[in-house]
Biopython code that builds the backbone (N, CA, C, O; Angstrom):
import numpy as np
from Bio.PDB.StructureBuilder import StructureBuilder

atoms = [
    (1, "UNK", "N", (-0.079, 14.660, -13.956)),
    (1, "UNK", "CA", (0.056, 13.116, -14.495)),
    (1, "UNK", "C", (0.989, 12.323, -13.266)),
    (1, "UNK", "O", (1.033, 11.093, -13.236)),
    (2, "UNK", "N", (1.613, 13.044, -12.413)),
    (2, "UNK", "CA", (2.386, 12.844, -11.017)),
    (2, "UNK", "C", (1.126, 12.160, -10.622)),
    (2, "UNK", "O", (1.048, 10.935, -10.714)),
    (3, "UNK", "N", (0.430, 12.667, -10.316)),
    (3, "UNK", "CA", (-1.128, 12.372, -9.145)),
    (3, "UNK", "C", (-1.733, 11.200, -9.750)),
    (3, "UNK", "O", (-2.493, 10.793, -8.871)),
    (4, "UNK", "N", (-1.831, 10.411, -10.767)),
    (4, "UNK", "CA", (-2.394, 9.681, -11.549)),
    (4, "UNK", "C", (-1.426, 8.190, -10.890)),
    (4, "UNK", "O", (-1.751, 7.159, -10.302)),
    (5, "UNK", "N", (-0.334, 8.684, -11.295)),
    (5, "UNK", "CA", (1.296, 7.608, -11.064)),
    (5, "UNK", "C", (1.219, 7.568, -9.387)),
    (5, "UNK", "O", (1.240, 6.352, -9.197)),
    (6, "UNK", "N", (1.179, 7.897, -8.687)),
    (6, "UNK", "CA", (1.064, 8.084, -7.182)),
    (6, "UNK", "C", (0.253, 7.396, -6.945)),
    (6, "UNK", "O", (0.437, 6.416, -6.224)),
    (7, "UNK", "N", (-0.987, 7.716, -7.517)),
    (7, "UNK", "CA", (-2.900, 6.836, -7.093)),
    (7, "UNK", "C", (-2.760, 5.514, -7.660)),
    (7, "UNK", "O", (-3.230, 4.529, -7.091)),
    (8, "UNK", "N", (-2.255, 5.460, -8.546)),
    (8, "UNK", "CA", (-2.391, 3.890, -9.270)),
    (8, "UNK", "C", (-1.035, 2.864, -8.547)),
    (8, "UNK", "O", (-0.824, 1.680, -8.811)),
    (9, "UNK", "N", (-0.337, 3.645, -7.692)),
    (9, "UNK", "CA", (1.062, 2.796, -7.147)),
    (9, "UNK", "C", (0.512, 2.788, -5.975)),
    (9, "UNK", "O", (-0.119, 1.775, -5.673)),
    (10, "UNK", "N", (0.588, 3.772, -5.114)),
    (10, "UNK", "CA", (0.004, 3.833, -4.127)),
    (10, "UNK", "C", (-1.280, 2.944, -3.691)),
    (10, "UNK", "O", (-1.321, 2.429, -2.573)),
    (11, "UNK", "N", (-2.266, 2.801, -4.583)),
    (11, "UNK", "CA", (-3.148, 1.820, -4.249)),
    (11, "UNK", "C", (-2.924, 0.668, -4.374)),
    (11, "UNK", "O", (-3.471, -0.086, -3.569)),
    (12, "UNK", "N", (-1.984, 0.053, -5.490)),
    (12, "UNK", "CA", (-1.539, -1.123, -5.497)),
    (12, "UNK", "C", (-0.452, -1.591, -3.803)),
    (12, "UNK", "O", (-0.394, -2.683, -3.236)),
    (13, "UNK", "N", (0.133, -0.489, -3.495)),
    (13, "UNK", "CA", (0.963, -0.928, -2.580)),
    (13, "UNK", "C", (0.010, -0.748, -1.214)),
    (13, "UNK", "O", (0.434, -1.323, -0.211)),
    (14, "UNK", "N", (-0.952, -0.173, -1.117)),
    (14, "UNK", "CA", (-1.387, -0.461, 0.244)),
    (14, "UNK", "C", (-1.821, -1.904, 0.382)),
    (14, "UNK", "O", (-1.782, -2.158, 1.586)),
    (15, "UNK", "N", (-2.152, -2.789, -0.188)),
    (15, "UNK", "CA", (-2.579, -3.727, -0.540)),
    (15, "UNK", "C", (-1.550, -4.737, -0.009)),
    (15, "UNK", "O", (-2.009, -5.472, 0.865)),
    (16, "UNK", "N", (-0.141, -4.963, -0.367)),
    (16, "UNK", "CA", (0.728, -5.446, -0.408)),
    (16, "UNK", "C", (2.001, -4.909, 0.687)),
    (16, "UNK", "O", (2.687, -5.575, 1.463)),
    (17, "UNK", "N", (2.000, -3.665, 0.445)),
    (17, "UNK", "CA", (3.117, -2.994, 1.119)),
    (17, "UNK", "C", (2.954, -2.019, 2.200)),
    (17, "UNK", "O", (3.500, -0.936, 1.990)),
    (18, "UNK", "N", (2.246, -2.172, 3.456)),
    (18, "UNK", "CA", (1.686, -1.837, 4.432)),
    (18, "UNK", "C", (2.473, -0.239, 4.379)),
    (18, "UNK", "O", (1.782, 0.705, 3.995)),
    (19, "UNK", "N", (3.772, -0.018, 4.735)),
    (19, "UNK", "CA", (4.507, 0.991, 5.102)),
    (19, "UNK", "C", (4.880, 1.780, 3.884)),
    (19, "UNK", "O", (5.425, 2.879, 3.989)),
    (20, "UNK", "N", (4.572, 1.193, 2.646)),
    (20, "UNK", "CA", (4.623, 2.352, 1.757)),
    (20, "UNK", "C", (3.730, 2.708, 0.896)),
    (20, "UNK", "O", (4.157, 3.449, 0.011)),
    (21, "UNK", "N", (2.343, 2.362, 0.840)),
    (21, "UNK", "CA", (1.079, 2.558, 0.276)),
    (21, "UNK", "C", (0.743, 3.788, 0.892)),
    (21, "UNK", "O", (0.976, 4.805, 0.240)),
    (22, "UNK", "N", (0.288, 3.888, 1.913)),
    (22, "UNK", "CA", (-0.052, 5.191, 2.413)),
    (22, "UNK", "C", (0.694, 6.884, 2.263)),
    (22, "UNK", "O", (0.172, 7.965, 1.993)),
    (23, "UNK", "N", (1.541, 6.655, 2.449)),
    (23, "UNK", "CA", (2.467, 7.902, 1.812)),
    (23, "UNK", "C", (1.924, 8.357, 0.115)),
    (23, "UNK", "O", (1.571, 9.454, -0.318)),
    (24, "UNK", "N", (2.009, 7.346, -0.404)),
    (24, "UNK", "CA", (1.685, 7.505, -1.739)),
    (24, "UNK", "C", (0.690, 8.060, -2.214)),
    (24, "UNK", "O", (0.490, 8.879, -3.111)),
    (25, "UNK", "N", (-0.287, 7.167, -1.048)),
    (25, "UNK", "CA", (-1.733, 7.874, -1.795)),
    (25, "UNK", "C", (-1.965, 8.947, -0.869)),
    (25, "UNK", "O", (-3.095, 9.432, -0.807)),
    (26, "UNK", "N", (-1.053, 9.373, -0.152)),
    (26, "UNK", "CA", (-1.477, 10.766, 0.641)),
    (26, "UNK", "C", (-0.890, 11.969, -0.784)),
    (26, "UNK", "O", (-1.574, 12.893, -1.224)),
    (27, "UNK", "N", (0.263, 11.659, -1.170)),
    (27, "UNK", "CA", (0.974, 12.221, -2.116)),
    (27, "UNK", "C", (0.159, 12.632, -3.426)),
    (27, "UNK", "O", (0.011, 13.810, -3.748)),
    (28, "UNK", "N", (-0.239, 11.803, -3.988)),
    (28, "UNK", "CA", (-1.542, 11.572, -4.916)),
    (28, "UNK", "C", (-2.394, 12.327, -4.701)),
    (28, "UNK", "O", (-2.731, 13.133, -5.568)),
    (29, "UNK", "N", (-2.950, 12.286, -3.561)),
    (29, "UNK", "CA", (-4.280, 13.115, -3.203)),
    (29, "UNK", "C", (-3.846, 14.421, -3.315)),
    (29, "UNK", "O", (-4.505, 15.206, -3.996)),
    (30, "UNK", "N", (-2.594, 14.859, -2.615)),
    (30, "UNK", "CA", (-2.116, 16.379, -2.271)),
    (30, "UNK", "C", (-2.015, 16.973, -3.913)),
    (30, "UNK", "O", (-2.585, 18.023, -4.208)),
    (31, "UNK", "N", (-1.113, 16.065, -5.084)),
    (31, "UNK", "CA", (-0.791, 16.042, -6.228)),
    (31, "UNK", "C", (-1.733, 16.275, -6.832)),
    (31, "UNK", "O", (-1.568, 17.153, -7.680)),
    (32, "UNK", "N", (-2.825, 15.803, -6.761)),
    (32, "UNK", "CA", (-3.757, 15.844, -7.971)),
    (32, "UNK", "C", (-4.838, 17.200, -7.257)),
    (32, "UNK", "O", (-5.770, 17.692, -7.893)),
    (33, "UNK", "N", (-4.519, 17.546, -6.087)),
    (33, "UNK", "CA", (-5.556, 18.963, -5.420)),
    (33, "UNK", "C", (-5.113, 20.061, -6.323)),
    (33, "UNK", "O", (-5.671, 20.647, -7.250)),
    (34, "UNK", "N", (-3.741, 20.176, -5.677)),
    (34, "UNK", "CA", (-2.627, 21.214, -6.788)),
    (34, "UNK", "C", (-2.863, 21.020, -8.049)),
    (34, "UNK", "O", (-3.327, 22.082, -8.464)),
    (35, "UNK", "N", (-2.794, 20.094, -9.085)),
    (35, "UNK", "CA", (-3.058, 20.013, -9.743)),
    (35, "UNK", "C", (-4.225, 20.962, -10.808)),
    (35, "UNK", "O", (-4.171, 21.731, -11.767)),
    (36, "UNK", "N", (-5.337, 20.266, -9.839)),
    (36, "UNK", "CA", (-6.807, 20.742, -10.091)),
    (36, "UNK", "C", (-6.522, 21.966, -10.242)),
    (36, "UNK", "O", (-6.556, 22.422, -11.385)),
    (37, "UNK", "N", (-6.127, 22.910, -9.009)),
    (37, "UNK", "CA", (-6.312, 23.982, -8.848)),
    (37, "UNK", "C", (-5.591, 24.729, -9.959)),
    (37, "UNK", "O", (-6.224, 25.570, -10.598)),
    (38, "UNK", "N", (-3.981, 24.423, -10.311)),
    (38, "UNK", "CA", (-3.590, 25.113, -11.657)),
    (38, "UNK", "C", (-4.585, 24.800, -12.706)),
    (38, "UNK", "O", (-5.302, 25.732, -13.071)),
    (39, "UNK", "N", (-4.721, 23.794, -13.174)),
    (39, "UNK", "CA", (-5.926, 23.653, -13.874)),
    (39, "UNK", "C", (-6.448, 24.567, -14.582)),
    (39, "UNK", "O", (-6.263, 25.008, -15.716)),
    (40, "UNK", "N", (-7.537, 24.911, -13.223)),
    (40, "UNK", "CA", (-8.351, 25.790, -13.291)),
    (40, "UNK", "C", (-7.843, 26.941, -13.369)),
    (40, "UNK", "O", (-8.702, 27.746, -13.729)),
    (41, "UNK", "N", (-6.932, 27.368, -13.217)),
    (41, "UNK", "CA", (-5.913, 29.203, -13.596)),
    (41, "UNK", "C", (-5.845, 28.952, -14.825)),
    (41, "UNK", "O", (-5.638, 29.873, -15.615)),
    (42, "UNK", "N", (-5.965, 27.978, -15.147)),
    (42, "UNK", "CA", (-5.105, 27.652, -16.509)),
    (42, "UNK", "C", (-3.663, 27.587, -17.366)),
    (42, "UNK", "O", (-3.281, 27.819, -18.513)),
    (43, "UNK", "N", (-3.050, 27.080, -15.967)),
    (43, "UNK", "CA", (-1.785, 27.061, -15.704)),
    (43, "UNK", "C", (-1.470, 25.702, -16.774)),
    (43, "UNK", "O", (-0.416, 25.842, -17.393)),
    (44, "UNK", "N", (-2.021, 24.771, -16.992)),
    (44, "UNK", "CA", (-2.003, 23.383, -17.178)),
    (44, "UNK", "C", (-3.068, 22.835, -18.023)),
    (44, "UNK", "O", (-4.045, 23.459, -18.437)),
    (45, "UNK", "N", (-2.717, 21.336, -18.284)),
    (45, "UNK", "CA", (-3.850, 20.699, -19.230)),
    (45, "UNK", "C", (-3.867, 19.477, -18.562)),
    (45, "UNK", "O", (-2.957, 19.525, -17.735)),
    (46, "UNK", "N", (-4.671, 17.982, -18.479)),
    (46, "UNK", "CA", (-5.261, 17.451, -17.627)),
    (46, "UNK", "C", (-5.523, 17.125, -16.616)),
    (46, "UNK", "O", (-4.777, 16.556, -15.819)),
    (47, "UNK", "N", (-6.611, 17.420, -16.469)),
    (47, "UNK", "CA", (-7.796, 17.834, -15.580)),
    (47, "UNK", "C", (-7.698, 16.093, -15.482)),
    (47, "UNK", "O", (-6.829, 15.648, -14.733)),
    (48, "UNK", "N", (-8.580, 15.112, -16.232)),
    (48, "UNK", "CA", (-8.378, 13.745, -16.266)),
    (48, "UNK", "C", (-7.423, 12.963, -15.545)),
    (48, "UNK", "O", (-7.595, 11.834, -15.084)),
    (49, "UNK", "N", (-6.227, 13.799, -15.486)),
    (49, "UNK", "CA", (-5.361, 12.499, -14.774)),
    (49, "UNK", "C", (-5.553, 13.103, -13.479)),
    (49, "UNK", "O", (-5.560, 12.399, -12.469)),
    (50, "UNK", "N", (-5.738, 14.592, -13.420)),
    (50, "UNK", "CA", (-5.615, 15.198, -11.726)),
    (50, "UNK", "C", (-6.570, 14.444, -11.217)),
    (50, "UNK", "O", (-6.181, 13.675, -10.337)),
    (51, "UNK", "N", (-7.848, 14.406, -11.518)),
    (51, "UNK", "CA", (-9.166, 13.778, -11.042)),
    (51, "UNK", "C", (-8.780, 12.383, -10.508)),
    (51, "UNK", "O", (-8.675, 12.065, -9.323)),
    (52, "UNK", "N", (-8.578, 11.574, -11.644)),
    (52, "UNK", "CA", (-8.024, 10.308, -11.192)),
    (52, "UNK", "C", (-6.885, 9.726, -10.063)),
    (52, "UNK", "O", (-6.921, 8.706, -9.375)),
    (53, "UNK", "N", (-5.861, 10.804, -10.163)),
    (53, "UNK", "CA", (-4.822, 10.532, -9.285)),
    (53, "UNK", "C", (-5.785, 10.965, -7.961)),
    (53, "UNK", "O", (-5.826, 10.157, -7.034)),
    (54, "UNK", "N", (-6.429, 12.006, -7.868)),
    (54, "UNK", "CA", (-7.488, 11.677, -6.614)),
    (54, "UNK", "C", (-8.249, 10.895, -6.372)),
    (54, "UNK", "O", (-8.492, 10.835, -5.167)),
    (55, "UNK", "N", (-8.898, 10.070, -7.113)),
    (55, "UNK", "CA", (-9.361, 9.340, -7.094)),
    (55, "UNK", "C", (-9.033, 7.802, -6.308)),
    (55, "UNK", "O", (-9.576, 7.133, -5.430)),
    (56, "UNK", "N", (-7.790, 7.681, -7.199)),
    (56, "UNK", "CA", (-6.812, 6.685, -6.966)),
    (56, "UNK", "C", (-6.153, 6.292, -5.458)),
    (56, "UNK", "O", (-5.830, 5.229, -4.929)),
    (57, "UNK", "N", (-6.119, 8.109, -4.931)),
    (57, "UNK", "CA", (-5.580, 8.074, -3.558)),
    (57, "UNK", "C", (-6.417, 7.633, -2.637)),
    (57, "UNK", "O", (-6.271, 6.742, -1.800)),
    (58, "UNK", "N", (-7.697, 8.638, -2.961)),
    (58, "UNK", "CA", (-8.566, 8.518, -1.749)),
    (58, "UNK", "C", (-9.016, 7.021, -1.455)),
    (58, "UNK", "O", (-9.433, 6.682, -0.347)),
    (59, "UNK", "N", (-8.849, 5.776, -3.005)),
    (59, "UNK", "CA", (-9.454, 4.487, -2.746)),
    (59, "UNK", "C", (-8.335, 3.930, -2.445)),
    (59, "UNK", "O", (-8.663, 2.951, -1.774)),
    (60, "UNK", "N", (-6.624, 3.966, -2.574)),
    (60, "UNK", "CA", (-5.953, 3.976, -1.562)),
    (60, "UNK", "C", (-5.974, 3.688, -0.335)),
    (60, "UNK", "O", (-5.605, 2.639, 0.193)),
    (61, "UNK", "N", (-6.592, 5.013, 0.348)),
    (61, "UNK", "CA", (-6.820, 5.058, 2.230)),
    (61, "UNK", "C", (-7.966, 4.303, 2.158)),
    (61, "UNK", "O", (-7.933, 3.352, 2.940)),
    (62, "UNK", "N", (-8.817, 4.372, 1.598)),
    (62, "UNK", "CA", (-9.671, 3.660, 1.675)),
    (62, "UNK", "C", (-9.800, 2.282, 1.772)),
    (62, "UNK", "O", (-10.707, 1.870, 2.496)),
    (63, "UNK", "N", (-8.908, 1.270, 1.054)),
    (63, "UNK", "CA", (-8.439, -0.122, 0.807)),
    (63, "UNK", "C", (-7.369, -0.306, 2.122)),
    (63, "UNK", "O", (-7.310, -1.390, 2.702)),
    (64, "UNK", "N", (-6.556, 0.814, 2.527)),
    (64, "UNK", "CA", (-5.703, 0.892, 3.672)),
    (64, "UNK", "C", (-6.651, 0.263, 5.125)),
    (64, "UNK", "O", (-6.673, -0.692, 5.901)),
    (65, "UNK", "N", (-7.341, 1.515, 4.832)),
    (65, "UNK", "CA", (-8.101, 1.553, 6.419)),
    (65, "UNK", "C", (-8.986, 0.311, 6.277)),
    (65, "UNK", "O", (-9.027, -0.386, 7.291)),
    (66, "UNK", "N", (-9.770, -0.151, 5.126)),
    (66, "UNK", "CA", (-10.185, -1.310, 5.089)),
    (66, "UNK", "C", (-10.057, -2.446, 5.522)),
    (66, "UNK", "O", (-10.842, -3.281, 5.973)),
    (67, "UNK", "N", (-8.497, -2.392, 5.265)),
    (67, "UNK", "CA", (-7.871, -3.926, 5.497)),
    (67, "UNK", "C", (-7.265, -3.751, 7.121)),
    (67, "UNK", "O", (-7.099, -4.746, 7.827)),
    (68, "UNK", "N", (-6.990, -2.483, 7.562)),
    (68, "UNK", "CA", (-6.506, -2.127, 9.198)),
    (68, "UNK", "C", (-7.491, -2.813, 9.685)),
    (68, "UNK", "O", (-7.142, -3.815, 10.309)),
    (69, "UNK", "N", (-8.781, -2.582, 9.601)),
    (69, "UNK", "CA", (-9.824, -3.036, 10.149)),
    (69, "UNK", "C", (-10.326, -4.212, 9.974)),
    (69, "UNK", "O", (-11.391, -4.546, 10.491)),
    (70, "UNK", "N", (-9.601, -4.998, 9.204)),
    (70, "UNK", "CA", (-10.143, -6.189, 8.855)),
    (70, "UNK", "C", (-9.015, -7.125, 9.671)),
    (70, "UNK", "O", (-9.409, -8.199, 10.125)),
    (71, "UNK", "N", (-7.609, -6.727, 9.862)),
    (71, "UNK", "CA", (-7.167, -7.038, 10.369)),
    (71, "UNK", "C", (-5.694, -8.136, 9.400)),
    (71, "UNK", "O", (-4.748, -8.821, 9.789)),
    (72, "UNK", "N", (-6.214, -7.781, 8.149)),
    (72, "UNK", "CA", (-5.148, -7.908, 7.001)),
    (72, "UNK", "C", (-3.408, -7.641, 6.892)),
    (72, "UNK", "O", (-2.487, -8.312, 6.426)),
    (73, "UNK", "N", (-3.485, -6.414, 7.521)),
    (73, "UNK", "CA", (-1.730, -5.785, 7.912)),
    (73, "UNK", "C", (-1.166, -5.684, 8.868)),
    (73, "UNK", "O", (-0.162, -5.000, 9.068)),
    (74, "UNK", "N", (-2.057, -6.737, 10.010)),
    (74, "UNK", "CA", (-1.447, -6.653, 10.944)),
    (74, "UNK", "C", (-0.299, -8.170, 11.412)),
    (74, "UNK", "O", (-0.469, -9.273, 10.891)),
    (75, "UNK", "N", (0.515, -7.965, 12.179)),
    (75, "UNK", "CA", (1.176, -9.204, 12.377)),
    (75, "UNK", "C", (1.484, -9.571, 13.421)),
    (75, "UNK", "O", (1.858, -8.613, 14.097)),
    (76, "UNK", "N", (1.541, -10.725, 14.074)),
    (76, "UNK", "CA", (1.729, -11.467, 15.332)),
    (76, "UNK", "C", (3.322, -11.560, 15.699)),
    (76, "UNK", "O", (4.086, -12.478, 15.402)),
    (77, "UNK", "N", (3.639, -10.272, 16.482)),
    (77, "UNK", "CA", (5.163, -10.353, 16.821)),
    (77, "UNK", "C", (5.899, -11.684, 17.882)),
    (77, "UNK", "O", (7.023, -12.110, 18.147)),
    (78, "UNK", "N", (4.716, -11.924, 18.186)),
    (78, "UNK", "CA", (5.267, -12.985, 19.375)),
    (78, "UNK", "C", (5.567, -14.277, 18.501)),
    (78, "UNK", "O", (6.444, -15.035, 18.915)),
    (79, "UNK", "N", (4.561, -14.737, 16.719)),
    (79, "UNK", "CA", (4.973, -15.808, 16.081)),
    (79, "UNK", "C", (6.493, -15.393, 15.843)),
    (79, "UNK", "O", (7.365, -16.261, 15.893)),
    (80, "UNK", "N", (6.893, -13.688, 15.509)),
    (80, "UNK", "CA", (8.125, -13.685, 14.440)),
    (80, "UNK", "C", (8.965, -13.905, 15.858)),
    (80, "UNK", "O", (9.860, -14.676, 15.511)),
    (81, "UNK", "N", (9.107, -13.689, 16.977)),
    (81, "UNK", "CA", (10.452, -13.454, 17.841)),
    (81, "UNK", "C", (10.240, -15.352, 18.219)),
    (81, "UNK", "O", (11.178, -16.029, 18.641)),
    (82, "UNK", "N", (9.179, -15.779, 18.017)),
    (82, "UNK", "CA", (9.470, -17.576, 17.935)),
    (82, "UNK", "C", (10.304, -18.301, 16.614)),
    (82, "UNK", "O", (10.893, -19.381, 16.570)),
    (83, "UNK", "N", (10.108, -17.272, 15.578)),
    (83, "UNK", "CA", (10.550, -17.346, 14.320)),
    (83, "UNK", "C", (9.918, -18.742, 13.701)),
    (83, "UNK", "O", (10.383, -19.842, 13.403)),
    (84, "UNK", "N", (8.621, -18.125, 13.664)),
    (84, "UNK", "CA", (7.735, -19.073, 12.871)),
    (84, "UNK", "C", (7.599, -18.196, 11.312)),
    (84, "UNK", "O", (7.207, -18.805, 10.317)),
    (85, "UNK", "N", (7.844, -17.215, 11.268)),
    (85, "UNK", "CA", (7.880, -16.452, 10.157)),
    (85, "UNK", "C", (9.311, -16.708, 9.501)),
    (85, "UNK", "O", (10.401, -16.588, 10.062)),
    (86, "UNK", "N", (9.080, -17.058, 8.295)),
    (86, "UNK", "CA", (10.345, -17.396, 7.075)),
    (86, "UNK", "C", (10.368, -18.340, 6.774)),
    (86, "UNK", "O", (9.337, -18.997, 6.915)),
    (87, "UNK", "N", (11.785, -19.088, 6.066)),
    (87, "UNK", "CA", (11.789, -20.279, 5.286)),
    (87, "UNK", "C", (11.407, -21.510, 5.901)),
    (87, "UNK", "O", (11.726, -21.637, 7.083)),
    (88, "UNK", "N", (10.789, -22.443, 5.346)),
    (88, "UNK", "CA", (10.418, -23.848, 5.687)),
    (88, "UNK", "C", (12.267, -24.297, 6.327)),
    (88, "UNK", "O", (13.290, -24.212, 5.649)),
    (89, "UNK", "N", (12.151, -24.795, 7.920)),
    (89, "UNK", "CA", (13.703, -25.516, 8.160)),
    (89, "UNK", "C", (13.069, -27.185, 7.819)),
    (89, "UNK", "O", (11.979, -27.756, 7.785)),
    (90, "UNK", "N", (14.376, -27.468, 7.626)),
    (90, "UNK", "CA", (14.182, -29.036, 6.586)),
    (90, "UNK", "C", (15.404, -29.763, 7.893)),
    (90, "UNK", "O", (16.387, -29.456, 8.568)),
    (91, "UNK", "N", (14.708, -30.602, 7.677)),
    (91, "UNK", "CA", (15.868, -31.974, 8.873)),
    (91, "UNK", "C", (15.783, -33.350, 7.934)),
    (91, "UNK", "O", (14.853, -34.045, 7.525)),
    (92, "UNK", "N", (16.847, -33.374, 7.839)),
    (92, "UNK", "CA", (16.921, -34.566, 6.607)),
    (92, "UNK", "C", (16.472, -34.634, 5.090)),
    (92, "UNK", "O", (16.162, -35.696, 4.550)),
    (93, "UNK", "N", (16.464, -33.369, 4.433)),
    (93, "UNK", "CA", (15.700, -33.127, 3.522)),
    (93, "UNK", "C", (13.716, -32.764, 4.083)),
    (93, "UNK", "O", (13.022, -32.114, 3.302)),
    (94, "UNK", "N", (13.445, -32.990, 4.674)),
    (94, "UNK", "CA", (11.949, -33.071, 5.109)),
    (94, "UNK", "C", (11.650, -31.939, 5.554)),
    (94, "UNK", "O", (12.179, -31.607, 6.614)),
    (95, "UNK", "N", (10.728, -31.018, 4.893)),
    (95, "UNK", "CA", (10.572, -29.373, 5.718)),
    (95, "UNK", "C", (9.481, -30.285, 6.974)),
    (95, "UNK", "O", (8.617, -31.162, 6.955)),
    (96, "UNK", "N", (10.136, -29.482, 7.906)),
    (96, "UNK", "CA", (8.962, -29.464, 9.632)),
    (96, "UNK", "C", (8.545, -27.965, 9.680)),
    (96, "UNK", "O", (9.213, -26.935, 9.601)),
    (97, "UNK", "N", (7.175, -28.199, 9.841)),
    (97, "UNK", "CA", (6.243, -26.300, 10.330)),
    (97, "UNK", "C", (6.989, -26.211, 11.541)),
    (97, "UNK", "O", (6.962, -25.057, 11.969)),
    (98, "UNK", "N", (7.548, -26.879, 12.152)),
    (98, "UNK", "CA", (7.754, -26.056, 13.385)),
    (98, "UNK", "C", (9.247, -26.632, 13.893)),
    (98, "UNK", "O", (9.477, -27.767, 14.311)),
    (99, "UNK", "N", (9.939, -25.821, 13.779)),
    (99, "UNK", "CA", (11.595, -26.255, 14.393)),
    (99, "UNK", "C", (11.802, -27.013, 15.697)),
    (99, "UNK", "O", (12.772, -27.632, 16.134)),
    (100, "UNK", "N", (10.642, -26.781, 16.159)),
    (100, "UNK", "CA", (11.674, -27.595, 17.913)),
    (100, "UNK", "C", (10.942, -29.269, 17.451)),
    (100, "UNK", "O", (11.018, -30.303, 18.115)),
    (101, "UNK", "N", (10.213, -29.053, 16.030)),
    (101, "UNK", "CA", (9.970, -30.668, 16.222)),
    (101, "UNK", "C", (11.318, -31.748, 15.867)),
    (101, "UNK", "O", (12.244, -31.542, 15.082)),
    (102, "UNK", "N", (11.136, -32.620, 16.494)),
    (102, "UNK", "CA", (12.622, -33.383, 15.656)),
    (102, "UNK", "C", (12.413, -34.772, 15.273)),
    (102, "UNK", "O", (13.310, -35.399, 14.711)),
]
sb = StructureBuilder()
sb.init_structure("model")
sb.init_model(0)
sb.init_chain("A")
sb.init_seg("    ")
for serial, (resi, resn, name, xyz) in enumerate(atoms, 1):
    if name == "N":
        sb.init_residue(resn, " ", resi, " ")
    sb.init_atom(name, np.array(xyz, "f"), 0.0, 1.0, " ", f" {name:<3s}", serial, name[0])
structure = sb.get_structure()
C-alpha cells in the first residue's frame, strides 16, 4: 500500500515540486521492491499495489529526468536576483511588468 501511495504522490510532485518528488519516487521503488519480496515469501498480500508502486516510482523518475532534460525544472537565478519572480508591482493601481519602469 505504501509503495503505491508514495509512487502516486511522487509522480505528481516530480512534475510540480522539484525537490520533493524525486525522494518520494525513490522511496516508492524501494517500498515496492521490499513488498514484492515479502509477498513472494508468503508474508503478505497486495502484489498489485507493490507492482503499482514500483511502476509509479519509475515513471516519476523518468518524468523528472525528462523535465530536467527539457529545462522545465531550471530556474534563472539572475532573474531571481533582479526581482523578476514574485507578485506584480503596482504603481498607482496599474500593474507594472518591470519594477524599474516609471
